[in-house]
N, C-alpha and C positions, 0 to 999 in steps of 0.2 A: 346747569350749563345751557346757554341759549342755543337755538338751532344754528345761528350764524357762527358762533364760536366752534361748534362741533364741526361744521363744514370747513372752517378755516383750518382746524387741526388735521383734517384728512389730507389736506394739501391739494393743490389745484388740478391749463391748458389750459387740452386735448389734447393733453394733452392732448389721450388719447384723449389728449390728453392730450393728448398729449396734448395740452393744454388744456382741449380739455381733457386730457387723459385723466387726470385725477388730481390735479394740483390746484386747489382752490385758489389761493391768492395768486401767486405768481405764476403758477404754471399754467397752464391753461388748460384745459381739461383733457386730456385724453382720458377719459374717465373709465375705467373698467378695463379689463384685459381683453384685447382683441384676440381673435383666434387666427388660425393660419390664413395667410393671404398668399398670393402667388409668390413663389420663392424669390426670384430675382427678376423683377420686372424691369426690362430695359426701357426706360421712359421714351426713348426715341423710336422704339419699335412698338406700334400699337398692339395690344393684346387682343385676342379674339373676344368678341362680345356674344352674349346669348342671342338666340334667334329674336327677330323683330328689330324695330328701329332702335339703335343704340342711343340716339338723342333726338328729341322731337324738334321740328322746326319752330323757331320762335316767331310764330305768326301772331297777328293781333289777337286772335282767339286764345292762343296759349298764354300770351302776355296778360290777358284779362284773368285767366285762371290763376296765374301766379299772383296777381294783385289781390284776388279774393283770398287765396291761401295765406299770404303773408299777413293780411289784415286780420284774418281769423286767428292766427297764432298770436299776434300782438294783443288782440282783445282777450283771448283766453289766458295768456301768460302774463298779462299786464305789463307789456314791454312799452316803454315810452317812445323810442325811436329806432328805426332800422334802415339800413341801406343795403341793397342787394345788387350785385353785378353778375351777369351771366354772358359769356362770350364763346361762340363756336365759329371757326373760320367758315366764311361763305354765308353766314347768317347775320341778320341784324342783331345787335347786342341788346340786352335788357339791363337797363340801369335805372333804378327807382329808389327813392327815399320816401319813408312813411313816418308819420308821427312827429314828435318834437325832440329837439336837441337840448332844450332847456325848459324844464317845467315852470320855472318862475317867470320867464319872459314870454314863453310861447314860441321862441325861435324854432323854426322848422328844421327838421333833419335834412341834410343835403349831402350830395356825393363828394363834395370837396373838403369835408371836415376831417381834421386830424382826430385819430382815435388811438387809445391804448390797445395793444394787441397781445398782451400777456404772453402765454407760452409759445406763440408763434416765434418769439425771440429765440427759442431753442433751435429752430431751423437755421438761423443766422450763425449762432455760436458753433453749431456742429459743422456748418459749411466752412467756417474759418479753420476749425480743427482739421477737416479733410483737405483743405488747401495746404496746410502744413505737412500732412501725410504725403501729399503729392510732391512736396519739396524735400522730402526725406528728413525733415526736422523732427518729426515724431513718428512713431509706429502705432498702428491701431492695437497691436497686441503687446505693446509695452505696458509694464505695470505702472500704475499711477505714482508709486513710490519713486520712480525714476525722476519724476519732475516735482512732486509735491510731497513733503514729509508729514508725518503725524496723522495719516489716514488709516483707519482700521482696515486690516487686510491689505495694506498698501502694496505688498510684494506679490500678491496673488490676484489683485483686481486690475483689469486692463482698461485702457481707454475705450476699447470697443464695448466692453460691458457697461461702462458708464454711459456712453452715448446711446446704447440700446436698452437702458433702464433695467439692467440685470446685475447691478452691483451688490445689492443687499443693504445698502446704506439707508439709515433712517431719514425720512423726509423732514428737513428742519421746519417746514411750515406746518407740520403737525405737532410740533413741540408746544406744550401748554405755556411755557415761559415765553416763547417767541410770540405766540398769539396774544398774550397779555401785553408784551412790550409794544406790539404793533397797534392793537386796538386802543390802547391807552393814549397813544400819541402817533396817529397815522402819518404825520409829517416828519417824523424823526428819520435820520439817515441810518442805514446799516452798512457795514463793511462786509466783504466776502468772508473774512475771518470770523466775524461775529455770527454770521449765518451758519458756517461750518461748526462753530462751537455748540450751537443749538442741536445739531445733528449728532455730533460725536460723543455727547454725554449719554447717548442711548446705545445699547448693544446693537450689533448688526442683526438684521432680520433673517438672513440666510447667507450661505457661502456664495461668493461671486460665481455667476453663471448658472446657478441652480434654477432660477425662475425669473419671471418679469415682475417688477414692482416700480411704479412710476414715482420718481423722487427728484425734487428740485435740487437736492444736494449734489447729484451727479453733474448737473450743468454748471454749478458754481465751481467745482473742481476743474471742469474742462475749460471754463473761462480763464481760470488762473493759468492753465497750461498754455493756452493761446497767448496770454500776455507774456509769460516767461520765455517762450520759444520764439515769439515774433519780436519782442522788445518794444511792443506798442501797447497802449491801453486798449482794452477790448473794443470799446466804441470807436476808437480811431482806426483800428485794424479793419473792423467791419465796414466802416465808411469808405476807406481807401481801396479795399480789395474786393468788396462785395457790392455795396450800394452804388458807388460812383461808376464802376464798370457796367452795372445793370441799368444806369440812368434813373435810379430811384432817388430823386432829389427831395422827396417829401417824406422820407423815412429817417428816423434818428434814434440814437441810443442816448437817452438823457442822462446827465450827471446827477440830477436831483429831481425836484418835482416840476421842472419847467415843462410847459405844454404850449406848443405853437398855436397861434390863432389863424383861422377860426377852428374851434374844436367843440365837440359835444360835451355837455356835462354828463357825468356818469353816476348812476344810482345803485346803491348797495345796501344790504342789511348785514353785511359783515362788520358789525360795530360792537362795541362793548355791551350795549344794552339791546341790541337787535333791532333798533329803530332805523328806518331808512335815512341815509345820508348821501350828500353829494360828494363823491370821491375824486373829483377832477384835480384837486390840488394835493392829494395824498402823494407821498414820496414813494415811487416804485423801486427805490434802490434795494429794497428787501427781495426783489425778484431778480435783479442784476442779470446775469447771463441766462437765467431761466425764464425771465418774464418782464423786462423793463421797457421794451421798445414801443415806439409810436409810429404809425403809418397812416396812409390814406387808401381809399378804394383804388385809385389809379395805380399807385405803386404796388399794391398787393395783386392787382391784375397782372402786372409784369412779373412779380415774384412767383406766382403760382406755377407757371410753366418753367421759369428759370430754375427753381429748386427741384422740380420734378424731373427735369431732363439733365440738369448739370451744365446747361449752356446759357451764356448771356444772350440777350436779344440780338446782338450782332453776329452770333454764330460762334464766338470764341468759347472754349471750354471754361466754365467756372470751376468745375471739379473734373479731374481726369475720368475718362470713360470707365476704366477698371474700378476706380474708387467709387464712382457713382453706382456702379452695378452692386458693389458691396453694400452701399448705403441702402439700396432698395430691396435688400433681402429682409423680408418682414416675417420672421418666424412666429409660430403660434404663441400667444401670451395668455390665453384663457379660453373661455367657452363661447366667445362671440363669433359666430360663423362668418367667414369672409372678411376678417379684419386682422391686421397684424402691425407690429411696430419694428421699424428698422433702426437706422442710426439718426436719431433726431427727426424722424419723419414717420408718418403712418400710411397704411393702405387700408381703406375701409370700403370694401366692395368695389374696388377699382379706382376709387378716388384717392389720389396721393396728395399729402400735404400735412397740415396741422391745424389745430384749433387753439384758442387762447381764452383765458379768463383771468381777469384782474378785478378787484373791487370796483364795480360800476361799469365794467366793459366786458364784452365778449366778441370773439371773432372766429371766422372759419375761412380758410383759404385752401382750396383744393383744386386738383387738375385731373381730368380723366383722359389718359393717353389714347385710349381707343378711338375717341372722337375729337381729341384736342380741345375739349371743353373746359373752361375755367369758371369756377363759382367762388365768389367772395361775399361773405355776409358780415356786417358790422352792426353792433347794437350797443345801446348805452344803459345796460343793466346786466348784472350777473345773478340776479335772483332766480332760483330754480323754479321749474314748473313740473309737477307730477314726477319728481325724482329724476328729472333730466335737466341738462344745461339748456337754456333757451336757444343757444346757437344750434344745438343738435336738433331741437324740435323744428326750427326753421329749415335747417339743412334737409331734414327728412321730408318735410312738406314740399319743399321746392323740387327735390330730386324725384319724388314720386310722380311729378308732372313732367319734368324734362328728360329724365333718364330712368324710366320704370324698371329697366333691367339692372340698374346700378343705384339702388336706393341707399343714400347715406344714413346710417343709423348706428349710434354708439350708446347703447344703454348704460346707465350708471346706477349705482346704489348709493343713496344718501343715508346718513345716520344722524341721530339727534333730533 
């Protein structure tokens, strides 16, 4: 089995995943299990920071340090192109693109390019679910069997456990049959029901609520719940109730492999033979509610604070304050100090948000409430470096400079 096939079978993010939590393809990596984070961080109320400057001023000297760090990681990890955005109120922003968006033409990476964002999609799907919770159309502690039949443990597994990656359901993107189907024809469409079938032929890994395990299967089920209880297609619901109110006009939930221009080409080795391929025209329907969306740096700048606080930019609540508080309870999920996973969102050493990984693309969108700092990283490869997602390597290098008391680090373990 090739290294790429092994990675695909593990399942993607951050997630931590959460996209990159650990879901290779669709999900984006939240990779590995985060450990306990602040229990219920109210994103509107800054949490106390350790002694020393919580965030460094983005002076020209600091900007030069960032330039050097990003270029170093790109060189060492063989990353074709990267765009980085950093914003803190009262400071000049840092927006830079490095490298190429297209190896064949030499087109330069640029801040306005559309990019696939993988498991960051989970933050939108769970937001839609939480809005339905606020509307009393669903309950977080309702069993999934109340809405969707044929699910293992359906009368004991709750929507809360699905959103928090504690369902015990097998991750369909780790199924060998799924991997074969996808890598043999990356442009083929998948239906949610086909994805669930790849999961449900496996036994559950543990009883609901016992522990944390990142699984794209959870989000497929939650996407179906949103469709059933809203009466809208998931992409239509997200556009009308999340993207449009947030003013995110350059973010979309594609139906197939459509990709607005201008976009970066994406380079992956998650192929049948392990050779590098351009995945820009691959069909992300296999990620659906777990990882299919597309966005831009500017829109993700907006989304970082919006999802972390539960408020639209105009001050209206996107998710009710009480529901948002529940979302940001990030219990321990493993042995990574200072990291945890809530309801479709993580907290890694104070940074709240999600990462994403899809063949050819990775992303990281996080917000630090204590300083109201936003960090967005977009790159056009998902090929790992020294057992880490490239987005994690970049996130760590950047935050060591700008927020030394809050260094983003999400170790992962690769196999194969």
